[in-house]
C-alpha positions as CSV (number, residue, x, y, z in Angstrom):
1,D,28.0,-16.0,-28.0
2,G,27.3,-13.2,-30.4
3,G,26.1,-15.6,-33.0
4,A,23.6,-17.1,-30.6
5,M,22.3,-13.7,-29.6
6,R,22.0,-12.5,-33.3
7,S,20.1,-15.7,-34.1
8,L,17.6,-15.2,-31.3
9,A,17.2,-11.5,-32.0
10,E,16.5,-12.2,-35.7
11,T,14.0,-15.0,-34.8
12,L,12.1,-12.7,-32.4
13,A,12.0,-10.0,-35.1
14,H,10.7,-12.2,-37.9
15,E,8.7,-14.9,-36.0
16,Q,6.2,-14.8,-33.2
17,L,7.8,-17.3,-30.8
18,N,5.7,-18.7,-28.0
19,P,6.9,-18.2,-24.4
20,V,8.2,-21.7,-24.2
21,D,10.5,-21.3,-27.2
22,Q,11.6,-17.9,-25.9
23,W,12.5,-19.4,-22.6
24,R,14.5,-22.3,-24.2
25,A,16.4,-19.7,-26.3
26,I,17.1,-17.6,-23.2
27,E,18.3,-20.7,-21.3
28,R,20.8,-21.5,-24.1
29,L,22.2,-18.0,-23.7
30,V,22.4,-18.4,-19.9
31,A,24.4,-21.6,-20.5
32,L,26.8,-19.6,-22.7
33,G,27.5,-17.3,-19.8
34,W,25.0,-14.4,-20.5
35,T,23.5,-12.7,-17.5
36,E,19.8,-11.9,-17.3
37,E,20.6,-8.1,-17.4
38,A,22.7,-8.6,-20.6
39,I,20.0,-10.6,-22.3
40,A,17.4,-8.0,-21.4
41,V,19.5,-5.2,-22.9
42,A,20.3,-7.1,-26.1
43,L,16.6,-8.1,-26.7
44,A,15.2,-4.7,-25.5
45,L,13.1,-6.5,-22.9
46,P,12.7,-5.7,-19.2
47,V,14.8,-7.8,-16.8
48,R,11.5,-8.7,-15.1
49,Q,10.2,-10.2,-18.3
50,I,13.4,-12.3,-18.7
51,R,13.0,-13.6,-15.1
52,K,9.3,-14.2,-15.7
53,L,10.1,-16.4,-18.7
54,R,12.8,-18.2,-16.7
55,L,10.1,-19.3,-14.2
56,L,9.1,-21.9,-16.9
57,A,12.1,-23.9,-15.7
58,N,9.8,-24.8,-12.7
59,V,7.1,-26.2,-14.9
60,L,6.7,-30.0,-15.5
61,P,8.3,-30.9,-18.9
62,A,5.1,-32.6,-20.0
63,M,3.2,-29.4,-19.5
64,L,6.0,-27.4,-21.3
65,D,5.6,-29.7,-24.3
66,Q,1.8,-29.0,-24.4
67,M,2.4,-25.3,-24.1
68,A,4.9,-25.4,-26.9
69,K,2.1,-26.7,-29.2
70,G,0.4,-23.3,-28.7
71,D,-1.9,-24.5,-25.8
72,M,-0.9,-21.9,-23.3
73,P,-2.4,-21.0,-19.9
74,N,-3.1,-17.4,-19.1
75,E,-0.6,-15.4,-17.0
76,Q,-2.3,-16.0,-13.7
77,Q,-2.6,-19.8,-14.3
78,L,1.0,-20.0,-15.3
79,R,2.0,-18.1,-12.2
80,T,0.1,-20.7,-10.0
81,I,1.6,-23.7,-11.9
82,A,5.2,-22.3,-11.7
83,S,4.9,-21.7,-8.0
84,A,4.0,-25.4,-7.2
85,S,6.5,-28.2,-6.7
86,L,7.2,-30.7,-9.5
87,D,5.7,-33.5,-7.4
88,E,2.5,-31.5,-7.0
89,Q,2.4,-30.7,-10.7
90,K,2.8,-34.4,-11.6
91,E,-0.2,-35.4,-9.4
92,V,-2.4,-32.8,-10.9
93,W,-1.2,-33.5,-14.5
94,K,-2.2,-37.1,-14.2
95,K,-5.8,-36.0,-13.7
96,H,-5.9,-33.2,-16.4
97,K,-3.5,-34.2,-19.1
98,P,-4.9,-34.2,-22.7
99,S,-6.3,-37.3,-24.4
100,K,-7.2,-38.1,-28.0
101,A,-10.8,-37.4,-27.2
102,D,-10.0,-34.1,-25.6
103,P,-6.6,-32.7,-26.8
104,Q,-7.1,-29.3,-25.1
105,V,-5.9,-28.9,-21.5
106,S,-8.2,-27.2,-19.0
107,W,-5.5,-25.0,-17.5
108,W,-8.1,-23.5,-15.2
109,S,-8.6,-27.0,-13.6
110,V,-4.8,-27.5,-13.4
111,A,-4.3,-24.1,-11.7
112,Q,-7.2,-24.8,-9.3
113,G,-5.6,-28.1,-8.2
114,L,-2.3,-26.2,-7.4
115,T,-3.8,-23.1,-5.8
116,K,-2.5,-22.3,-2.3
117,R,-3.6,-19.4,-0.1
118,R,-1.1,-16.6,-0.2
119,M,-0.3,-14.2,2.6
120,Y,1.3,-11.0,1.3
121,A,4.1,-9.1,2.9
122,R,2.3,-5.8,2.2
123,D,-0.4,-7.0,4.6
124,A,2.0,-7.8,7.4
125,S,2.2,-5.5,10.4
126,F,5.2,-7.3,11.9
127,G,8.8,-6.6,11.1
128,D,11.9,-8.5,10.3
129,D,12.4,-9.7,13.9
130,L,9.1,-11.7,13.9
131,T,9.7,-12.7,10.3
132,Q,12.8,-14.5,11.3
133,A,11.4,-15.8,14.6
134,Y,8.5,-17.5,12.7
135,G,10.7,-18.7,9.9
136,I,8.8,-16.9,7.2
137,A,10.5,-16.9,3.8
138,W,9.0,-14.3,1.3
139,V,8.7,-15.3,-2.4
140,E,8.5,-12.6,-5.0
141,D,5.6,-12.9,-7.5
142,L,7.3,-12.0,-10.8
143,F,3.9,-11.9,-12.6
144,A,2.6,-9.1,-10.4
145,P,3.0,-5.4,-11.5
146,A,6.6,-4.2,-11.0
147,D,5.5,-1.2,-8.9
148,E,3.9,-3.1,-6.1
149,D,5.3,-5.3,-3.2
150,S,4.4,-8.7,-4.5
151,R,6.2,-10.8,-1.9
152,Y,4.2,-13.6,-0.3
153,T,4.3,-16.8,1.7
154,T,2.1,-19.8,1.7
155,D,2.9,-20.6,5.4
156,V,-0.4,-19.3,6.6
157,E,-0.1,-20.5,10.2
158,A,3.3,-18.7,10.6
159,F,2.0,-15.5,9.1
160,L,-1.1,-15.4,11.3
161,G,1.0,-16.3,14.4
162,A,3.4,-13.4,13.7
163,Q,0.4,-11.1,13.2
164,Q,-1.1,-12.2,16.5
165,E,2.2,-11.7,18.4
166,W,2.5,-8.2,16.9
167,M,-1.0,-7.3,18.1
168,A,-0.2,-8.6,21.6
169,N,3.0,-6.6,21.7
170,T,1.4,-3.3,20.5
171,L,-1.9,-3.6,22.3
172,P,-3.0,-0.2,23.6
173,K,-3.9,0.4,27.2
174,R,-7.7,-0.1,26.8
175,G,-7.3,-2.6,24.0
176,V,-8.3,-6.3,23.6
177,I,-7.7,-8.8,20.8
178,V,-10.9,-10.3,19.4
179,E,-11.8,-12.8,16.7
180,A,-13.5,-12.1,13.4
181,G,-17.1,-13.3,12.9
182,Q,-18.6,-15.2,10.0
183,W,-18.8,-12.1,7.7
184,G,-15.4,-10.7,8.8
185,E,-16.8,-8.3,11.4
186,P,-15.0,-8.2,14.9
187,K,-16.7,-10.0,17.7
188,L,-16.9,-7.3,20.4
189,P,-17.3,-8.1,24.1
190,P,-20.9,-8.5,25.4
191,K,-22.8,-5.3,25.7
192,A,-20.1,-3.3,23.8
193,E,-21.3,-0.7,21.3
194,R,-19.1,0.0,18.3
195,V,-18.0,3.6,17.9
196,Y,-18.1,4.7,14.2
197,G,-17.1,8.4,14.9
198,K,-14.1,9.8,16.6
199,P,-13.4,7.8,19.7
200,S,-13.0,9.4,23.1
201,K,-10.3,8.8,25.7
202,S,-12.6,6.5,27.7
203,D,-13.4,4.3,24.7
204,H,-11.8,0.9,24.1
205,T,-9.9,-0.6,21.1
206,A,-10.5,-4.1,19.6
207,M,-7.8,-5.5,17.4
208,Y,-8.5,-8.4,15.1
209,L,-7.4,-10.1,11.9
210,D,-9.6,-9.8,8.8
211,R,-10.1,-12.5,6.1
212,D,-6.9,-11.5,4.4
213,G,-4.9,-11.7,7.6
214,K,-4.5,-7.9,7.9
215,V,-4.5,-6.3,11.3
216,Q,-7.6,-4.2,11.8
217,S,-8.9,-2.2,14.8
218,V,-12.2,-0.6,15.8
219,A,-13.3,1.5,18.8
220,Y,-16.1,0.4,21.1
221,R,-17.8,1.8,24.2
222,M,-19.0,-0.1,27.2
223,P,-22.3,0.9,28.9
224,A,-22.2,3.3,31.8
225,A,-21.7,2.1,35.3
226,K,-24.7,0.9,37.2
227,K,-26.7,3.4,39.3
228,P,-26.0,3.6,43.1
229,T,-27.6,0.9,45.1
230,G,-29.9,1.3,48.1
231,K,-30.0,-0.6,51.3
232,N,-29.7,-4.4,51.2
233,G,-28.1,-4.2,47.7
234,A,-31.3,-3.0,45.9
235,D,-31.0,-0.8,42.8
236,V,-32.9,2.5,43.1
237,E,-34.5,4.0,40.0
238,A,-36.2,7.3,40.3
239,D,-38.7,8.7,37.7
240,G,-40.2,12.0,39.0
241,D,-41.9,11.3,42.4
242,D,-42.1,7.5,41.8
243,I,-39.3,5.4,43.2
244,V,-39.1,1.8,42.0
245,V,-37.0,-0.7,44.0
246,T,-35.8,-3.8,42.1
247,A,-34.0,-6.7,43.5
248,K,-30.3,-6.9,42.5
249,P,-29.8,-9.8,40.2
250,R,-27.1,-12.4,40.7
251,P,-24.1,-11.4,38.6
252,D,-23.2,-13.5,35.6
253,V,-20.0,-15.5,35.5
254,T,-17.2,-13.4,34.2
255,R,-15.2,-14.3,31.2
256,K,-12.2,-15.2,33.3
257,G,-14.5,-17.5,35.3
258,I,-15.7,-19.2,32.2
259,E,-12.1,-19.7,31.1
260,M,-11.3,-21.2,34.5
261,I,-14.3,-23.6,34.3
262,G,-13.1,-24.6,30.8
263,D,-9.6,-25.4,32.1
264,L,-11.0,-27.5,35.0
265,R,-13.2,-29.5,32.6
266,T,-10.2,-30.1,30.3
267,D,-8.0,-31.3,33.2
268,A,-10.8,-33.6,34.3
269,L,-11.2,-35.0,30.8
270,H,-7.4,-35.7,30.6
271,E,-7.5,-37.4,34.0
272,A,-10.4,-39.6,33.0
273,L,-8.7,-40.6,29.7
274,S,-5.5,-41.5,31.6
275,R,-7.4,-43.8,33.9
276,A,-9.5,-45.4,31.1
277,P,-7.5,-45.6,27.9
278,I,-9.4,-45.4,24.6
279,E,-9.8,-48.7,22.7
280,D,-8.0,-49.1,19.3
281,D,-11.3,-49.2,17.4
282,T,-12.4,-45.9,18.9
283,L,-9.0,-44.4,18.0
284,M,-9.5,-45.6,14.4
285,A,-12.9,-43.9,14.2
286,L,-11.4,-40.7,15.6
287,L,-8.6,-40.9,13.0
288,V,-11.2,-41.0,10.2
289,L,-13.0,-38.1,11.8
290,A,-9.8,-36.1,11.9
291,F,-9.2,-36.6,8.2
292,A,-12.9,-36.0,7.2
293,G,-14.1,-33.4,9.6
294,Q,-14.3,-29.8,8.5
295,N,-14.3,-28.4,12.0
296,V,-11.9,-30.9,13.7
297,T,-8.5,-29.8,15.0
298,V,-5.9,-32.4,16.0
299,V,-3.6,-31.2,18.8
300,S,-1.1,-32.8,21.1
301,G,-1.2,-32.5,24.9
302,A,2.6,-32.2,24.9
303,R,2.7,-29.0,22.9
304,D,1.5,-25.5,23.6
305,I,-1.1,-24.5,21.0
306,S,-1.6,-20.9,19.9
307,C,-5.0,-19.4,19.4
308,Y,-4.9,-20.6,15.8
309,G,-4.8,-24.1,17.1
310,A,-3.3,-26.1,15.1
311,A,-0.4,-28.3,14.7
312,G,-0.9,-30.1,11.4
313,L,-1.3,-33.8,11.2
314,G,2.2,-33.9,9.6
315,E,3.8,-32.8,12.9
316,H,2.1,-35.6,14.8
317,A,3.1,-38.2,12.1
318,A,6.7,-37.1,12.2
319,R,6.9,-38.6,15.7
320,L,6.5,-42.1,14.1
321,F,9.8,-41.9,12.2
322,D,13.4,-42.0,13.4
323,Q,16.2,-39.7,12.2
324,E,16.9,-41.8,9.2
325,G,13.3,-41.6,8.0
326,R,12.3,-45.1,8.9
327,L,9.2,-46.0,10.8
328,A,10.1,-46.5,14.5
329,F,7.4,-46.2,17.1
330,D,5.9,-47.9,20.1
331,M,2.2,-48.6,20.6
332,D,1.8,-45.8,23.2
333,T,3.2,-43.2,20.7
334,L,1.0,-44.5,17.9
335,R,-2.1,-44.3,20.1
């Protein structure tokens, strides 16, 4: 054991080993029973650096061979590659592996093909209870600075669902949950005026999720109550000695009314579809639309859908297989 460590220490002192060779030497020491902490002390390196190098164990061997030739990605690209599964790396490597005409790998293209959206624990408002309830598993980003919370998850739907439930559980008395607009601004209720100064006790609070999935809140103010009405339901407006009487307009449909109308329309549509089943060629066209459409959500009538919609297609496809992973379905389930 001591001989292997002396050999590695001398090599590091006299030669500039690339990260792949350093990792392979460290793995040999681990195989001999050395711990990460002991290796770090012996080589005068931070334990975090040892763990960072050991992430190369998650990299496709063909990529490692290319890196060992001196063709290295930068740290952020390596982080993205090491975070992906080997199957995903294989698919991307087929498209971007070097050739005789172009022996240099475009690591930027490789990393782009493996990039997944990350939701960070430091942006989460929910606690351990909702983390467990939504099955969120945090992964530590060893390439991030050591003094910051770099834990993240790529399960975006679960993260946003937990954030939504936390907002619902902590909503203040005069609070509402709203959506974010195209530019990330909150969509306030009609006629609401945003309060940029110190809110008063009579003001309302709108909670929403920004583009990073963080919980944000703003104060807003609704217009004052309507003026007293005269006889026969007419509004009376006085300006000096002049009195103007205007007919009282018919009230708009409330938001609750609109939601009720939407539910009735949905129920009517389901009833119509049950009486007149969709033909297979139409279903095939809808399937193509589901895969190609950028604004199409596929949902199941047998499942409650949260405000983020969105069972993935994989959940629906899983119904076509039995417990042993073999295709087993009837035509009604397929349709």
